[in-house]
MIVEX-227584 format. One line per 2 residues: number of its first residue (from 0); their letters; for each residue x, y, z of N, C-alpha, C, CB. Coordinates in nm, 4 decimals, padded with zeros to 6 digits. Glycine has a CB too. Layout:
<pts>
NUM) a) X:Y:Z:X:Y:Z:X:Y:Z:X:Y:Z; ... $
</pts>
This chain:
<pts>
0) mr) -01.1650:00.9332:-02.1072:-01.1185:00.9142:-01.9730:-01.1125:01.0631:-01.9057:-00.9714:00.8366:-01.9741; -01.1953:01.0713:-01.7858:-01.2090:01.1951:-01.7343:-01.0923:01.2106:-01.6368:-01.3455:01.2143:-01.6723 $
2) hp) -01.0416:01.3267:-01.6561:-00.9041:01.3637:-01.5436:-00.9758:01.4226:-01.4113:-00.7772:01.5059:-01.6139; -00.9318:01.3884:-01.3006:-00.9771:01.4586:-01.1938:-00.9313:01.5905:-01.1858:-00.9487:01.3966:-01.0839 $
4) tp) -01.0316:01.6882:-01.1312:-01.0121:01.8181:-01.1356:-00.9284:01.8591:-01.0140:-01.1394:01.8855:-01.1450; -00.8424:01.9485:-01.0304:-00.7701:02.0055:-00.9150:-00.8613:02.0416:-00.7933:-00.6959:02.1309:-00.9608 $
6) rd) -00.8224:02.0276:-00.6767:-00.9205:02.0862:-00.5730:-00.8321:02.1907:-00.5053:-00.9841:01.9708:-00.4608; -00.9227:02.2748:-00.4613:-00.8709:02.3804:-00.3684:-00.8098:02.3365:-00.2626:-00.9634:02.4629:-00.3221 $
8) pd) -00.6980:02.3554:-00.2382:-00.6146:02.2859:-00.1062:-00.6899:02.3291:00.0263:-00.4395:02.3455:-00.0934; -00.7725:02.4396:00.0266:-00.8412:02.4711:00.1398:-00.9679:02.3910:00.1629:-00.8688:02.6067:00.1362 $
10) qp) -00.9917:02.3294:00.0757:-01.1364:02.2640:00.0769:-01.1333:02.1121:00.0753:-01.2219:02.3103:-00.0508; -01.1905:02.0483:00.1641:-01.1866:01.9002:00.1704:-01.2369:01.8130:00.0564:-01.2587:01.8625:00.2812 $
12) ld) -01.2099:01.6940:00.0496:-01.2686:01.6147:-00.0711:-01.4124:01.6163:-00.0440:-01.2128:01.4584:-00.0874; -01.4865:01.6201:-00.1451:-01.6309:01.6102:-00.1620:-01.6708:01.4696:-00.1296:-01.6756:01.6494:-00.3053 $
14) aa) -01.8120:01.4295:-00.1059:-01.8674:01.3066:-00.0844:-01.8332:01.2179:-00.1811:-01.9977:01.3117:-00.0730; -01.8588:01.2557:-00.3156:-01.8462:01.1860:-00.4210:-01.6830:01.1345:-00.4353:-01.9014:01.2735:-00.5355 $
16) sl) -01.5909:01.2136:-00.4116:-01.4474:01.1794:-00.4056:-01.4224:01.0803:-00.2989:-01.3616:01.3019:-00.3821; -01.4567:01.1027:-00.1857:-01.4467:01.0211:-00.0806:-01.5021:00.8642:-00.0983:-01.5155:01.0925:00.0241 $
18) dh) -01.6277:00.8633:-00.1803:-01.6680:00.7429:-00.1928:-01.5769:00.6741:-00.3023:-01.8120:00.7440:-00.2206; -01.5306:00.7542:-00.3920:-01.4472:00.7057:-00.5168:-01.3145:00.6553:-00.4245:-01.4088:00.8467:-00.6506 $
20) fr) -01.2486:00.7157:-00.3453:-01.1289:00.6599:-00.2861:-01.1502:00.5452:-00.1979:-01.0604:00.7590:-00.2133; -01.2749:00.5395:-00.1280:-01.3228:00.4322:-00.0479:-01.3273:00.2923:-00.1293:-01.4639:00.4718:00.0055 $
22) rk) -01.3882:00.3221:-00.2487:-01.4080:00.2059:-00.3557:-01.2744:00.1550:-00.3947:-01.4861:00.2553:-00.4917; -01.1805:00.2449:-00.4233:-01.0489:00.2022:-00.4843:-00.9583:00.1449:-00.3547:-00.9705:00.3404:-00.5676 $
24) lq) -00.9703:00.1899:-00.2327:-00.9147:00.1165:-00.1355:-00.9572:-00.0182:-00.0963:-00.9197:00.1844:-00.0396; -01.0785:-00.0312:-00.1077:-01.1491:-00.1702:-00.0936:-01.1190:-00.2573:-00.1927:-01.2929:-00.1639:-00.0922 $
26) aa) -01.1261:-00.2089:-00.3185:-01.0767:-00.2973:-00.4297:-00.9348:-00.3493:-00.4194:-01.0863:-00.2244:-00.5566; -00.8489:-00.2677:-00.3711:-00.7119:-00.2762:-00.3526:-00.6865:-00.3919:-00.2253:-00.6539:-00.1196:-00.3199 $
28) rq) -00.7596:-00.3801:-00.1408:-00.7343:-00.4550:-00.0273:-00.8032:-00.6008:-00.0484:-00.7883:-00.3763:00.1002; -00.9100:-00.6204:-00.1323:-00.9717:-00.7402:-00.1731:-00.8570:-00.8187:-00.2696:-01.1174:-00.7038:-00.2524 $
30) el) -00.8025:-00.7449:-00.3625:-00.7058:-00.7867:-00.4473:-00.5987:-00.8391:-00.3788:-00.6661:-00.6904:-00.5291; -00.5349:-00.7586:-00.2695:-00.4304:-00.7962:-00.1956:-00.4531:-00.9430:-00.1143:-00.4041:-00.6789:-00.1032 $
32) lq) -00.5817:-00.9451:-00.0569:-00.6068:-01.0751:00.0004:-00.6313:-01.1903:-00.0793:-00.7067:-01.0667:00.0777; -00.6778:-01.1619:-00.2036:-00.6799:-01.2598:-00.2971:-00.5564:-01.3246:-00.3425:-00.7384:-01.2126:-00.3968 $
34) rn) -00.4615:-01.2288:-00.3514:-00.3285:-01.2658:-00.4031:-00.2610:-01.3455:-00.3080:-00.2449:-01.1498:-00.4366; -00.2771:-01.2999:-00.1738:-00.2196:-01.3762:-00.0605:-00.2586:-01.5138:-00.0436:-00.2491:-01.3138:00.0580 $
36) rv) -00.4012:-01.5441:-00.0602:-00.4629:-01.6630:-00.0503:-00.4008:-01.7449:-00.1465:-00.6027:-01.6554:-00.0651; -00.3835:-01.7120:-00.2819:-00.3212:-01.7882:-00.3767:-00.1766:-01.8175:-00.3546:-00.3381:-01.7276:-00.4962 $
38) rl) -00.1033:-01.7005:-00.3349:00.0265:-01.7250:-00.3062:00.0766:-01.8130:-00.1725:00.0776:-01.5986:-00.3027; 00.0123:-01.8006:-00.0663:00.0371:-01.8753:00.0583:-00.0172:-02.0237:00.0261:-00.0411:-01.8028:00.1916 $
40) gg) -00.1125:-02.0208:-00.0400:-00.1641:-02.1631:-00.0712:-00.0668:-02.2503:-00.1675:-00.3099:-02.1501:-00.1437; -00.0202:-02.1688:-00.2576:00.0795:-02.2305:-00.3278:00.2088:-02.2760:-00.2534:00.1117:-02.1448:-00.4278 $
42) vl) 00.2670:-02.2006:-00.1611:00.3625:-02.2455:-00.0838:00.3221:-02.3618:00.0087:00.4105:-02.1384:-00.0145; 00.2144:-02.3648:00.0619:00.1881:-02.4732:00.1440:00.1662:-02.6058:00.0602:00.0685:-02.4398:00.2295 $
44) dq) 00.1235:-02.5805:-00.0677:00.0982:-02.7095:-00.1514:00.2295:-02.7518:-00.1961:-00.0001:-02.6892:-00.2798; 00.3394:-02.6875:-00.1825:00.4746:-02.7333:-00.2191:00.5311:-02.8266:-00.1270:00.5653:-02.6244:-00.2312 $
46) qa) 00.4624:-02.8995:-00.0490:00.5123:-02.9819:00.0618:00.5383:-03.1211:00.0225:00.4179:-02.9818:00.1740; 00.5414:-03.1442:-00.1152:00.5610:-03.2762:-00.1608:00.7165:-03.3195:-00.1282:00.5246:-03.2827:-00.3191 $
48) pv) 00.7313:-03.4536:-00.1089:00.8800:-03.4973:-00.0889:00.9840:-03.4456:-00.2070:00.8842:-03.6645:-00.0850; 01.0901:-03.3932:-00.1615:01.1922:-03.3661:-00.2554:01.3056:-03.4508:-00.2264:01.2307:-03.2254:-00.2560 $
50) td) 01.3389:-03.5323:-00.3485:01.4669:-03.6121:-00.3146:01.6045:-03.5559:-00.3628:01.4538:-03.7510:-00.3751; 01.6044:-03.4585:-00.4592:01.7219:-03.4085:-00.5110:01.7529:-03.2784:-00.4351:01.7106:-03.3891:-00.6615 $
52) ea) 01.8870:-03.2586:-00.3927:01.9331:-03.1575:-00.3235:01.9066:-03.0292:-00.3881:02.0635:-03.1760:-00.2993; 01.9216:-03.0341:-00.5230:01.9278:-02.9137:-00.6302:01.7702:-02.8607:-00.6286:01.9822:-02.9725:-00.8044 $
54) eh) 01.6848:-02.9530:-00.6373:01.5413:-02.9225:-00.6265:01.4909:-02.8661:-00.5058:01.4692:-03.0334:-00.6473; 01.5369:-02.9163:-00.3881:01.5192:-02.8801:-00.2644:01.5655:-02.7338:-00.2495:01.5864:-02.9734:-00.1772 $
56) av) 01.6792:-02.7005:-00.2963:01.7352:-02.5651:-00.2863:01.6424:-02.4635:-00.3754:01.8933:-02.5668:-00.3389; 01.6013:-02.5095:-00.4739:01.4992:-02.4137:-00.5686:01.3821:-02.3931:-00.4973:01.4533:-02.4775:-00.7142 $
58) ld) 01.3457:-02.5142:-00.4587:01.1951:-02.5023:-00.3691:01.2012:-02.4075:-00.2452:01.1471:-02.6587:-00.3016; 01.3002:-02.4159:-00.1760:01.3217:-02.3567:-00.0547:01.3255:-02.1923:-00.1076:01.4663:-02.4213:00.0235 $
60) nd) 01.4076:-02.1616:-00.1949:01.4145:-02.0519:-00.2501:01.2826:-01.9707:-00.2923:01.4906:-02.0775:-00.3463; 01.2072:-02.0458:-00.3664:01.0842:-01.9895:-00.4153:00.9944:-01.9667:-00.3062:01.0206:-02.0737:-00.5152 $
62) qq) 00.9962:-02.0652:-00.1984:00.9199:-02.0225:-00.0827:00.9470:-01.8992:-00.0009:00.9247:-02.1194:00.0003; 01.0819:-01.8866:00.0056:01.1373:-01.7766:00.0839:01.0858:-01.6486:-00.0033:01.3109:-01.7879:00.1012 $
64) le) 01.0890:-01.6522:-00.1330:01.0361:-01.5253:-00.2144:00.9109:-01.4860:-00.1973:01.0425:-01.5389:-00.3503; 00.8094:-01.5957:-00.2124:00.6637:-01.5952:-00.1788:00.6493:-01.5460:-00.0549:00.5980:-01.7239:-00.1850 $
66) lr) 00.7224:-01.5859:00.0630:00.6933:-01.5418:00.1864:00.7478:-01.3735:00.2052:00.7635:-01.6502:00.2890; 00.8438:-01.3398:00.1247:00.8935:-01.2254:00.1538:00.7669:-01.1157:00.0638:01.0687:-01.2243:00.1028 $
68) la) 00.7101:-01.1560:-00.0431:00.6405:-01.0921:-00.1143:00.5072:-01.0792:-00.0282:00.6356:-01.1530:-00.2457; 00.4456:-01.1914:00.0343:00.3301:-01.1844:00.1265:00.3670:-01.0853:00.2374:00.2934:-01.3286:00.1871 $
70) gk) 00.4905:-01.0712:00.2785:00.5190:-00.9723:00.3911:00.4879:-00.8509:00.3497:00.6556:-00.9683:00.4394; 00.5503:-00.7969:00.2323:00.5232:-00.6825:00.1564:00.3899:-00.6213:00.1486:00.5580:-00.7082:00.0384 $
72) dr) 00.3159:-00.7378:00.1023:00.1600:-00.7424:00.0749:00.0896:-00.6959:00.2104:00.1057:-00.9044:00.0303; 00.1517:-00.7569:00.3219:00.1012:-00.7393:00.4638:00.1079:-00.5894:00.4746:00.1918:-00.8190:00.5834 $
74) kl) 00.2162:-00.5409:00.4740:00.2539:-00.3944:00.4938:00.1677:-00.3107:00.4205:00.3942:-00.3625:00.4527; 00.1363:-00.3465:00.2944:00.0442:-00.2422:00.1982:-00.1118:-00.2693:00.2729:00.0459:-00.2958:-00.0061 $
76) la) -00.1361:-00.3935:00.3085:-00.2736:-00.4084:00.3661:-00.2953:-00.3307:00.4949:-00.3028:-00.5548:00.3934; -00.1868:-00.3024:00.5760:-00.2014:-00.2247:00.6883:-00.2038:-00.0811:00.6527:-00.0984:-00.2537:00.7824 $
78) li) -00.1490:-00.0475:00.5463:-00.1516:00.1000:00.5055:-00.3163:00.1281:00.4400:-00.0145:00.1303:00.3765; -00.3416:00.0231:00.3663:-00.4844:00.0508:00.3198:-00.5907:00.0412:00.4531:-00.5269:-00.0679:00.1962 $
80) dh) -00.5635:-00.0491:00.5184:-00.6810:-00.0314:00.6460:-00.6499:00.1027:00.7090:-00.6714:-00.1602:00.7795; -00.5078:00.1385:00.7379:-00.5102:00.2844:00.8017:-00.5841:00.3885:00.7256:-00.3684:00.3396:00.8177 $
82) al) -00.5677:00.3821:00.5821:-00.6490:00.4884:00.5102:-00.8014:00.4743:00.5275:-00.6177:00.4844:00.3588; -00.8452:00.3706:00.5390:-00.9858:00.3368:00.5456:-01.0528:00.3819:00.6652:-01.0042:00.1978:00.5348 $
84) gk) -00.9359:00.3603:00.7914:-00.9841:00.4260:00.9264:-00.9794:00.5673:00.9177:-00.8994:00.3856:01.0493; -00.8810:00.6298:00.8165:-00.8994:00.7826:00.8214:-01.0194:00.8277:00.7490:-00.7792:00.8563:00.7614 $
86) ld) -01.0503:00.7305:00.6500:-01.1871:00.7798:00.5887:-01.3089:00.7867:00.6911:-01.2308:00.6789:00.4690; -01.3186:00.6850:00.7655:-01.4023:00.6683:00.8699:-01.4032:00.7843:00.9838:-01.3678:00.5412:00.9243 $
88) rg) -01.2819:00.8357:00.9954:-01.2683:00.9545:01.0945:-01.2817:01.0914:01.0375:-01.1348:00.9512:01.1614; -01.2918:01.0964:00.9140:-01.2953:01.2245:00.8274:-01.1713:01.2781:00.8328:-01.3954:01.3308:00.8689 $
90) ey) -01.0561:01.2080:00.8042:-00.9270:01.2608:00.8075:-00.8576:01.2114:00.6564:-00.8456:01.2023:00.9496; -00.9374:01.1537:00.5857:-00.8581:01.1130:00.4717:-00.8182:01.2208:00.3811:-00.9279:01.0161:00.3968 $
92) gl) -00.6883:01.2121:00.3105:-00.6479:01.3024:00.2099:-00.5742:01.3979:00.2642:-00.7492:01.3579:00.1397; -00.5549:01.4135:00.3966:-00.4716:01.5111:00.4660:-00.3345:01.4379:00.5075:-00.5517:01.5707:00.5963 $
94) ce) -00.2118:01.5154:00.4767:-00.0808:01.4588:00.5014:-00.0724:01.4476:00.6786:00.0460:01.5668:00.4255; -00.0197:01.3509:00.7014:-00.0276:01.3294:00.8516:00.1126:01.3992:00.9045:-00.0402:01.1542:00.8939 $
96) gt) 00.2069:01.4545:00.8449:00.3040:01.5448:00.8939:00.2840:01.6906:00.8915:00.4128:01.5215:00.8301; 00.1680:01.7302:00.7976:00.1518:01.8751:00.7873:00.0069:01.9190:00.8101:00.1989:01.9228:00.6509 $
98) de) -00.0710:01.8008:00.7875:-00.2171:01.8444:00.7895:-00.2684:01.9285:00.6731:-00.2417:01.9235:00.9121; -00.1740:01.9206:00.5605:-00.2113:01.9915:00.4474:-00.2651:01.8741:00.3513:-00.0864:02.0806:00.3874 $
100) pi) -00.3536:01.9149:00.2408:-00.4171:01.8217:00.1691:-00.3359:01.7705:00.0774:-00.5254:01.8643:00.1150; -00.3347:01.6301:00.0620:-00.2440:01.5659:-00.0264:-00.3024:01.5707:-00.1553:-00.2116:01.4287:00.0124 $
102) dr) -00.2376:01.5900:-00.2753:-00.2655:01.6271:-00.3978:-00.3355:01.5078:-00.4623:-00.1444:01.6731:-00.4670; -00.4447:01.5328:-00.5122:-00.5677:01.4379:-00.5655:-00.4789:01.3317:-00.6498:-00.6992:01.5294:-00.6753 $
104) ar) -00.3802:01.3922:-00.7553:-00.3244:01.2881:-00.8445:-00.2390:01.1954:-00.7490:-00.2326:01.3545:-00.9685; -00.1797:01.2363:-00.6435:-00.0937:01.1308:-00.5613:-00.2068:01.0334:-00.5040:00.0049:01.2064:-00.4272 $
106) le) -00.3050:01.0703:-00.4499:-00.4224:00.9913:-00.4082:-00.4713:00.9049:-00.5226:-00.5364:01.0834:-00.3594; -00.4999:00.9410:-00.6423:-00.5329:00.8417:-00.7390:-00.4329:00.7213:-00.7532:-00.5460:00.9094:-00.8673 $
108) lr) -00.3083:00.7572:-00.7766:-00.1906:00.6527:-00.7866:-00.1731:00.5881:-00.6707:-00.0588:00.7087:-00.8214; -00.1976:00.6403:-00.5362:-00.1595:00.5721:-00.4144:-00.2705:00.6271:-00.3118:00.0020:00.6052:-00.3688 $
110) pw) -00.3899:00.5661:-00.3179:-00.4825:00.6009:-00.2417:-00.4622:00.5638:-00.0889:-00.5936:00.5493:-00.2969; -00.3653:00.5139:-00.0654:-00.3299:00.4947:00.1074:-00.2145:00.5586:00.1367:-00.3047:00.3391:00.1637 $
112) ar) -00.1613:00.6739:00.0519:-00.0584:00.7491:00.0830:-00.1088:00.8408:00.2105:-00.0120:00.8279:-00.0455; 00.0159:00.8253:00.2931:-00.0084:00.8926:00.4321:00.0387:01.0457:00.4131:00.0838:00.8127:00.5615 $
114) ys) 00.1386:01.0799:00.3355:00.1990:01.2088:00.3270:00.1758:01.2744:00.1942:00.3423:01.1987:00.3534; 00.2098:01.4062:00.1788:00.2052:01.4736:00.0475:00.3337:01.4464:00.0104:00.1685:01.6259:00.0427 $
116) ve) 00.3571:01.4741:-00.1166:00.4924:01.4362:-00.1990:00.5986:01.5316:-00.1169:00.4843:01.4788:-00.3888; 00.5839:01.6539:-00.0880:00.6727:01.7309:-00.0440:00.7164:01.6848:00.0935:00.6260:01.8595:-00.0500 $
118) hk) 00.6195:01.6367:00.1928:00.6678:01.5925:00.3210:00.7261:01.4576:00.2881:00.5545:01.5876:00.4345; 00.6921:01.3809:00.2051:00.7644:01.2336:00.1907:00.8936:01.2634:00.1460:00.6948:01.1259:00.0833 $
120) ma) 00.9172:01.3645:00.0821:01.0500:01.4039:00.0172:01.1339:01.4214:00.1544:01.0420:01.5548:-00.0881; 01.0935:01.5263:00.2097:01.1645:01.5729:00.3302:01.2046:01.4587:00.4307:01.0756:01.6745:00.4026 $
122) le) 01.0988:01.3671:00.4581:01.1141:01.2390:00.5361:01.2395:01.1717:00.4909:00.9905:01.1416:00.5172; 01.2503:01.1428:00.3530:01.3390:01.0577:00.2965:01.4783:01.1433:00.2992:01.2871:01.0102:00.1495 $
124) rd) 01.4739:01.2669:00.2813:01.6000:01.3505:00.3166:01.6561:01.3323:00.4484:01.5733:01.4932:00.3059; 01.5738:01.3291:00.5435:01.6123:01.3310:00.6817:01.6686:01.1888:00.7114:01.4888:01.3703:00.7767 $
126) ra) 01.6138:01.0902:00.6614:01.6471:00.9541:00.6678:01.7784:00.9329:00.6095:01.5481:00.8721:00.6028; 01.8079:00.9840:00.5052:01.9127:00.9589:00.4306:02.0459:01.0441:00.4961:01.8726:00.9966:00.2812 $
128) lh) 02.0096:01.1670:00.5570:02.1199:01.2178:00.6496:02.1552:01.1448:00.7566:02.0925:01.3358:00.7016; 02.0621:01.0982:00.8290:02.0787:01.0167:00.9620:02.1422:00.8959:00.9096:01.9352:00.9815:01.0474 $
130) aq) 02.1164:00.8311:00.8029:02.1934:00.7071:00.7645:02.3519:00.7312:00.7570:02.1405:00.6557:00.6214; 02.3653:00.8421:00.7233:02.5219:00.8634:00.6928:02.5789:00.8883:00.8246:02.5593:00.9925:00.5884 $
132) d) 02.5089:00.9247:00.9366:02.5826:00.9323:01.0494:02.6502:00.8255:01.1160:02.5148:00.9786:01.1264 $
</pts>
């Protein structure tokens, strides 16, 4: 297994790296869309009449869970589409808070990442401080 080489923070991602991340994002997008088709299809297929109150409660709970998971997938899909747009605009791999390059290891794990680890941690600290107010 080849490990990605660290990049010079002052250098943008090269064309091969950008192509690599585009393929990762497109694959993740397709997987999400397929999973949601299956998930929502299953929820809609569960419309058979239910006679038992307990069975109805279990079915309703299952449907609510599937819809919540679909909502999370929808948010992730928006992040993926945002990252693909950044690729098209030549802005991919830059932190939206600092304009500094996002570490390649972070992009490998979360190719839709909008922020560097440092900036994301700062945002979370600020959010936690304001939540205490």
